[in-house]
C-alpha positions as CSV (number, residue, x, y, z in Angstrom):
1,M,0.0,0.0,0.0
2,D,1.5,3.3,-1.0
3,F,1.2,6.7,0.7
4,S,-1.7,8.0,-1.4
5,A,-3.8,4.9,-0.6
6,S,-3.1,5.1,3.1
7,L,-3.9,8.8,3.0
8,N,-7.2,8.1,1.3
9,V,-8.1,5.5,4.0
10,G,-7.0,7.8,6.8
11,L,-9.1,10.7,5.4
12,A,-12.1,8.4,5.0
13,L,-11.7,7.3,8.6
14,L,-11.3,10.9,9.8
15,G,-14.4,11.9,7.8
16,A,-16.4,9.0,9.3
17,L,-15.2,10.0,12.8
18,L,-16.1,13.6,12.4
19,T,-19.5,12.7,10.9
20,A,-20.2,10.4,13.9
21,M,-19.1,13.1,16.4
22,G,-21.3,15.7,14.6
23,G,-24.3,13.3,14.8
24,Y,-23.6,12.6,18.5
25,G,-23.4,16.4,19.1
26,L,-26.8,17.0,17.4
27,W,-28.4,14.2,19.4
28,L,-26.9,15.5,22.6
29,R,-28.2,19.0,21.8
30,R,-31.7,17.7,21.3
31,V,-31.6,15.8,24.6
32,F,-30.4,18.9,26.5
33,R,-33.1,21.1,24.9
34,R,-35.8,18.6,26.0
35,L,-34.3,18.5,29.5
36,E,-34.3,22.3,29.6
37,R,-37.9,22.5,28.5
38,K,-38.9,20.0,31.2
39,L,-37.0,21.9,33.9
40,E,-38.7,25.1,32.9
41,Q,-42.1,23.4,33.1
42,L,-41.2,22.1,36.5
43,Q,-40.2,25.5,37.7
44,Q,-43.5,27.0,36.4
45,H,-45.4,24.3,38.3
46,C,-43.5,24.9,41.5
47,Q,-44.1,28.6,41.3
48,A,-47.8,28.1,40.7
49,C,-48.0,25.7,43.6
50,R,-46.1,28.1,45.8
51,R,-48.5,30.9,44.9
52,E,-51.5,28.7,45.5
53,V,-50.3,27.5,48.9
54,A,-49.4,31.1,49.9
55,A,-52.9,32.2,48.9
56,Q,-54.5,29.4,50.9
57,L,-52.4,30.1,54.0
58,A,-52.7,33.9,53.9
59,G,-55.9,34.0,56.0
60,C,-55.1,31.0,58.2
61,L,-52.3,32.4,60.2
62,L,-54.0,35.1,62.3
63,Y,-52.4,36.4,65.4
64,D,-53.6,34.4,68.4
65,P,-52.4,35.7,71.8
66,E,-53.1,32.3,73.4
67,R,-50.7,30.5,71.0
68,T,-48.1,33.2,71.6
69,A,-48.4,32.8,75.4
70,L,-48.2,29.0,75.1
71,W,-45.1,29.3,73.0
72,E,-43.4,31.7,75.4
73,A,-44.4,29.5,78.4
74,L,-42.7,26.5,76.8
75,H,-39.7,28.3,75.4
76,Y,-38.8,30.7,78.2
77,H,-35.1,29.9,78.3
78,D,-32.4,32.3,76.8
79,H,-29.5,31.3,74.7
80,P,-26.0,32.5,75.4
81,P,-24.5,35.1,73.0
82,R,-22.6,33.7,70.1
83,E,-18.9,34.1,70.2
84,S,-17.0,35.1,67.0
85,S,-14.4,32.7,65.7
86,P,-10.7,33.5,66.1
87,D,-10.4,34.0,62.3
88,G,-13.0,36.7,62.2
89,V,-15.3,34.5,60.1
90,R,-18.9,34.4,61.1
91,I,-21.1,31.4,60.5
92,I,-24.5,32.5,59.5
93,G,-27.5,30.3,60.1
94,G,-25.7,27.8,62.3
């Protein structure tokens, strides 16, 4: 086999490889677009559910002095003040 024949075979293999990679890229793009659409739908459903639940609970949580008094009676203890870390880094929410 001479150089031109091996070059033709190599170019054919390279073309086939690039075609396969292009096809895989197009398929992967389609999969990601479908996934993105589904995630957007999920986000819309979650936001709608959050609005619905907030509307349902808006009138239910009225101020009740008896509940507040009961809470204060059960949780009357105080917590010691938080100390800052030696590095000067504050941990928030912990």
